[in-house]
KOLRO-362539 format. One record per residue (C-alpha): residue number from 0; residue in three letters; chain; x, y, z. Coordinates in steps of 0.05 Angstrom, whole numbers, padded with zeros to 5 digits. Layout:
BEGIN
rec nr->NUM, rest->Ala, kette->A, c1->X, c2->Y, c3->Z
...
//
This chain:
BEGIN
rec nr->0, rest->Met, kette->A, c1->00344, c2->00536, c3->00240
rec nr->1, rest->Tyr, kette->A, c1->00345, c2->00509, c3->00304
rec nr->2, rest->Val, kette->A, c1->00295, c2->00550, c3->00334
rec nr->3, rest->Val, kette->A, c1->00252, c2->00531, c3->00279
rec nr->4, rest->Leu, kette->A, c1->00262, c2->00460, c3->00288
rec nr->5, rest->Leu, kette->A, c1->00253, c2->00478, c3->00366
rec nr->6, rest->Ser, kette->A, c1->00194, c2->00505, c3->00349
rec nr->7, rest->Leu, kette->A, c1->00164, c2->00456, c3->00308
rec nr->8, rest->Val, kette->A, c1->00177, c2->00403, c3->00359
rec nr->9, rest->Leu, kette->A, c1->00141, c2->00449, c3->00412
rec nr->10, rest->Cys, kette->A, c1->00079, c2->00457, c3->00371
rec nr->11, rest->Ala, kette->A, c1->00074, c2->00383, c3->00367
rec nr->12, rest->Cys, kette->A, c1->00082, c2->00372, c3->00435
rec nr->13, rest->Val, kette->A, c1->00033, c2->00423, c3->00456
rec nr->14, rest->Leu, kette->A, c1->-00023, c2->00397, c3->00399
rec nr->15, rest->Asp, kette->A, c1->-00010, c2->00328, c3->00416
rec nr->16, rest->Val, kette->A, c1->-00005, c2->00310, c3->00345
rec nr->17, rest->Ser, kette->A, c1->00001, c2->00246, c3->00310
rec nr->18, rest->Val, kette->A, c1->00053, c2->00228, c3->00269
rec nr->19, rest->Phe, kette->A, c1->00024, c2->00166, c3->00252
rec nr->20, rest->Arg, kette->A, c1->-00044, c2->00145, c3->00216
rec nr->21, rest->Arg, kette->A, c1->-00045, c2->00076, c3->00203
rec nr->22, rest->Phe, kette->A, c1->-00052, c2->00035, c3->00271
rec nr->23, rest->Val, kette->A, c1->-00060, c2->-00043, c3->00290
rec nr->24, rest->Glu, kette->A, c1->-00133, c2->-00047, c3->00301
rec nr->25, rest->Val, kette->A, c1->-00190, c2->-00090, c3->00289
rec nr->26, rest->Gly, kette->A, c1->-00218, c2->-00077, c3->00221
rec nr->27, rest->Arg, kette->A, c1->-00153, c2->-00045, c3->00192
rec nr->28, rest->Val, kette->A, c1->-00145, c2->-00080, c3->00120
rec nr->29, rest->Val, kette->A, c1->-00072, c2->-00111, c3->00109
rec nr->30, rest->Leu, kette->A, c1->-00033, c2->-00132, c3->00046
rec nr->31, rest->Ile, kette->A, c1->00003, c2->-00194, c3->00065
rec nr->32, rest->Asn, kette->A, c1->00084, c2->-00191, c3->00039
rec nr->33, rest->Ala, kette->A, c1->00104, c2->-00266, c3->00057
rec nr->34, rest->Gly, kette->A, c1->00082, c2->-00334, c3->00051
rec nr->35, rest->Pro, kette->A, c1->00035, c2->-00365, c3->00006
rec nr->36, rest->Asp, kette->A, c1->-00017, c2->-00309, c3->00013
rec nr->37, rest->Ala, kette->A, c1->00035, c2->-00253, c3->-00009
rec nr->38, rest->Gly, kette->A, c1->00002, c2->-00206, c3->-00049
rec nr->39, rest->Lys, kette->A, c1->-00066, c2->-00213, c3->-00019
rec nr->40, rest->Leu, kette->A, c1->-00109, c2->-00164, c3->00015
rec nr->41, rest->Ala, kette->A, c1->-00145, c2->-00187, c3->00090
rec nr->42, rest->Val, kette->A, c1->-00175, c2->-00152, c3->00151
rec nr->43, rest->Ile, kette->A, c1->-00145, c2->-00160, c3->00224
rec nr->44, rest->Val, kette->A, c1->-00201, c2->-00192, c3->00264
rec nr->45, rest->Asp, kette->A, c1->-00164, c2->-00197, c3->00331
rec nr->46, rest->Cys, kette->A, c1->-00099, c2->-00171, c3->00365
rec nr->47, rest->Ile, kette->A, c1->-00075, c2->-00241, c3->00389
rec nr->48, rest->Asp, kette->A, c1->-00013, c2->-00209, c3->00426
rec nr->49, rest->Glu, kette->A, c1->00048, c2->-00154, c3->00414
rec nr->50, rest->Ala, kette->A, c1->00067, c2->-00202, c3->00364
rec nr->51, rest->Lys, kette->A, c1->00013, c2->-00231, c3->00328
rec nr->52, rest->Val, kette->A, c1->-00057, c2->-00210, c3->00298
rec nr->53, rest->Leu, kette->A, c1->-00116, c2->-00251, c3->00265
rec nr->54, rest->Ile, kette->A, c1->-00128, c2->-00236, c3->00195
rec nr->55, rest->Asp, kette->A, c1->-00183, c2->-00260, c3->00152
rec nr->56, rest->Gly, kette->A, c1->-00193, c2->-00247, c3->00074
rec nr->57, rest->Pro, kette->A, c1->-00256, c2->-00282, c3->00059
rec nr->58, rest->Cys, kette->A, c1->-00258, c2->-00239, c3->-00005
rec nr->59, rest->Ser, kette->A, c1->-00189, c2->-00261, c3->-00035
rec nr->60, rest->Gly, kette->A, c1->-00172, c2->-00325, c3->-00012
rec nr->61, rest->Val, kette->A, c1->-00137, c2->-00318, c3->00057
rec nr->62, rest->Ala, kette->A, c1->-00167, c2->-00363, c3->00103
rec nr->63, rest->Arg, kette->A, c1->-00173, c2->-00340, c3->00172
rec nr->64, rest->Gln, kette->A, c1->-00105, c2->-00349, c3->00205
rec nr->65, rest->Pro, kette->A, c1->-00059, c2->-00312, c3->00253
rec nr->66, rest->Ile, kette->A, c1->-00003, c2->-00277, c3->00226
rec nr->67, rest->Ser, kette->A, c1->00062, c2->-00241, c3->00252
rec nr->68, rest->Tyr, kette->A, c1->00064, c2->-00167, c3->00243
rec nr->69, rest->Arg, kette->A, c1->00130, c2->-00173, c3->00200
rec nr->70, rest->Tyr, kette->A, c1->00087, c2->-00200, c3->00143
rec nr->71, rest->Ile, kette->A, c1->00038, c2->-00153, c3->00138
rec nr->72, rest->Ser, kette->A, c1->00038, c2->-00081, c3->00119
rec nr->73, rest->Leu, kette->A, c1->-00014, c2->-00035, c3->00141
rec nr->74, rest->Thr, kette->A, c1->-00060, c2->00008, c3->00088
rec nr->75, rest->Asp, kette->A, c1->-00099, c2->00065, c3->00094
rec nr->76, rest->Phe, kette->A, c1->-00163, c2->00026, c3->00085
rec nr->77, rest->Lys, kette->A, c1->-00206, c2->00005, c3->00146
rec nr->78, rest->Ile, kette->A, c1->-00278, c2->-00026, c3->00158
rec nr->79, rest->Asp, kette->A, c1->-00318, c2->-00022, c3->00216
rec nr->80, rest->Ile, kette->A, c1->-00327, c2->-00091, c3->00247
rec nr->81, rest->Val, kette->A, c1->-00331, c2->-00116, c3->00321
rec nr->82, rest->Phe, kette->A, c1->-00267, c2->-00165, c3->00344
rec nr->83, rest->Gly, kette->A, c1->-00275, c2->-00235, c3->00325
rec nr->84, rest->Met, kette->A, c1->-00336, c2->-00227, c3->00266
rec nr->85, rest->Arg, kette->A, c1->-00353, c2->-00287, c3->00225
rec nr->86, rest->Ser, kette->A, c1->-00313, c2->-00290, c3->00155
rec nr->87, rest->Lys, kette->A, c1->-00388, c2->-00287, c3->00126
rec nr->88, rest->Asn, kette->A, c1->-00396, c2->-00220, c3->00164
rec nr->89, rest->Val, kette->A, c1->-00330, c2->-00196, c3->00152
rec nr->90, rest->Ala, kette->A, c1->-00338, c2->-00210, c3->00076
rec nr->91, rest->Lys, kette->A, c1->-00401, c2->-00169, c3->00079
rec nr->92, rest->Ala, kette->A, c1->-00367, c2->-00113, c3->00105
rec nr->93, rest->Tyr, kette->A, c1->-00311, c2->-00117, c3->00058
rec nr->94, rest->Thr, kette->A, c1->-00354, c2->-00117, c3->00001
rec nr->95, rest->Asp, kette->A, c1->-00398, c2->-00065, c3->00027
rec nr->96, rest->Ala, kette->A, c1->-00344, c2->-00012, c3->00039
rec nr->97, rest->Gly, kette->A, c1->-00318, c2->-00025, c3->-00030
rec nr->98, rest->Ile, kette->A, c1->-00245, c2->-00047, c3->-00012
rec nr->99, rest->Asn, kette->A, c1->-00226, c2->-00085, c3->-00075
rec nr->100, rest->Glu, kette->A, c1->-00249, c2->-00022, c3->-00120
rec nr->101, rest->Lys, kette->A, c1->-00212, c2->00024, c3->-00078
rec nr->102, rest->Trp, kette->A, c1->-00143, c2->-00015, c3->-00074
rec nr->103, rest->Glu, kette->A, c1->-00142, c2->-00022, c3->-00140
rec nr->104, rest->Gln, kette->A, c1->-00146, c2->00053, c3->-00149
rec nr->105, rest->Ser, kette->A, c1->-00095, c2->00063, c3->-00099
rec nr->106, rest->Ala, kette->A, c1->-00023, c2->00084, c3->-00120
rec nr->107, rest->Trp, kette->A, c1->00008, c2->00031, c3->-00079
rec nr->108, rest->Ala, kette->A, c1->-00033, c2->-00024, c3->-00116
rec nr->109, rest->Lys, kette->A, c1->-00015, c2->00003, c3->-00184
rec nr->110, rest->Lys, kette->A, c1->00061, c2->00006, c3->-00165
rec nr->111, rest->Leu, kette->A, c1->00045, c2->-00072, c3->-00150
rec nr->112, rest->Ala, kette->A, c1->00022, c2->-00079, c3->-00211
rec nr->113, rest->Leu, kette->A, c1->00074, c2->-00041, c3->-00252
rec nr->114, rest->Arg, kette->A, c1->00128, c2->-00081, c3->-00221
rec nr->115, rest->Lys, kette->A, c1->00094, c2->-00149, c3->-00229
rec nr->116, rest->Lys, kette->A, c1->00080, c2->-00132, c3->-00303
rec nr->117, rest->Arg, kette->A, c1->00153, c2->-00111, c3->-00314
rec nr->118, rest->Ala, kette->A, c1->00181, c2->-00170, c3->-00284
rec nr->119, rest->Ser, kette->A, c1->00146, c2->-00221, c3->-00332
rec nr->120, rest->Leu, kette->A, c1->00173, c2->-00180, c3->-00388
rec nr->121, rest->Thr, kette->A, c1->00203, c2->-00213, c3->-00449
rec nr->122, rest->Asp, kette->A, c1->00269, c2->-00201, c3->-00474
rec nr->123, rest->Phe, kette->A, c1->00240, c2->-00161, c3->-00536
rec nr->124, rest->Glu, kette->A, c1->00197, c2->-00128, c3->-00496
rec nr->125, rest->Arg, kette->A, c1->00243, c2->-00103, c3->-00452
rec nr->126, rest->Phe, kette->A, c1->00285, c2->-00078, c3->-00512
rec nr->127, rest->Val, kette->A, c1->00230, c2->-00044, c3->-00533
rec nr->128, rest->Val, kette->A, c1->00214, c2->-00011, c3->-00474
rec nr->129, rest->Lys, kette->A, c1->00294, c2->00009, c3->-00477
rec nr->130, rest->Val, kette->A, c1->00289, c2->00042, c3->-00553
rec nr->131, rest->Asn, kette->A, c1->00224, c2->00080, c3->-00532
rec nr->132, rest->Lys, kette->A, c1->00254, c2->00108, c3->-00464
rec nr->133, rest->Gln, kette->A, c1->00319, c2->00126, c3->-00511
rec nr->134, rest->Lys, kette->A, c1->00275, c2->00158, c3->-00557
rec nr->135, rest->Arg, kette->A, c1->00233, c2->00191, c3->-00506
rec nr->136, rest->Asn, kette->A, c1->00296, c2->00219, c3->-00468
rec nr->137, rest->Leu, kette->A, c1->00319, c2->00241, c3->-00539
rec nr->138, rest->Ala, kette->A, c1->00259, c2->00282, c3->-00552
rec nr->139, rest->Ile, kette->A, c1->00270, c2->00316, c3->-00485
rec nr->140, rest->Lys, kette->A, c1->00341, c2->00330, c3->-00500
rec nr->141, rest->Ala, kette->A, c1->00331, c2->00363, c3->-00560
rec nr->142, rest->Glu, kette->A, c1->00267, c2->00410, c3->-00527
rec nr->143, rest->Tyr, kette->A, c1->00319, c2->00426, c3->-00474
rec nr->144, rest->Asn, kette->A, c1->00371, c2->00445, c3->-00520
rec nr->145, rest->Lys, kette->A, c1->00328, c2->00482, c3->-00565
rec nr->146, rest->Leu, kette->A, c1->00295, c2->00527, c3->-00506
rec nr->147, rest->Lys, kette->A, c1->00358, c2->00543, c3->-00477
rec nr->148, rest->Lys, kette->A, c1->00390, c2->00562, c3->-00541
rec nr->149, rest->Ser, kette->A, c1->00322, c2->00614, c3->-00546
rec nr->150, rest->Ala, kette->A, c1->00337, c2->00634, c3->-00465
//
């Protein structure tokens, strides 16, 4: 086992393969995690220093502002812009790339939407979800026992 791990490490070093795919760079689409704009998408327009970036979200209602790395999450999406580009041009590049459509189709966005929907359920809706889950598990258990008996 140690030989396999060592060989994998050596191969990675020789090939100079990076395990990171999302970088803080101009044009990277980010999701804001905290503050009044939490849950909105924005684009990195400029890197200020090692702790902050300048973001702009003209299509999602996020004003151009500096923000700390702690409050953003990098997405897989990137648009082709140059640093310091005006909001109008950022919006055009954003819509041309179809970022909103791509975001809505991503598993991350679907998971956030499901989490938001579950948080807004009423007591009765939670009860219905619980009953349906119990019915599903009972059906799965019955089918499993039937297959187990026949095997």
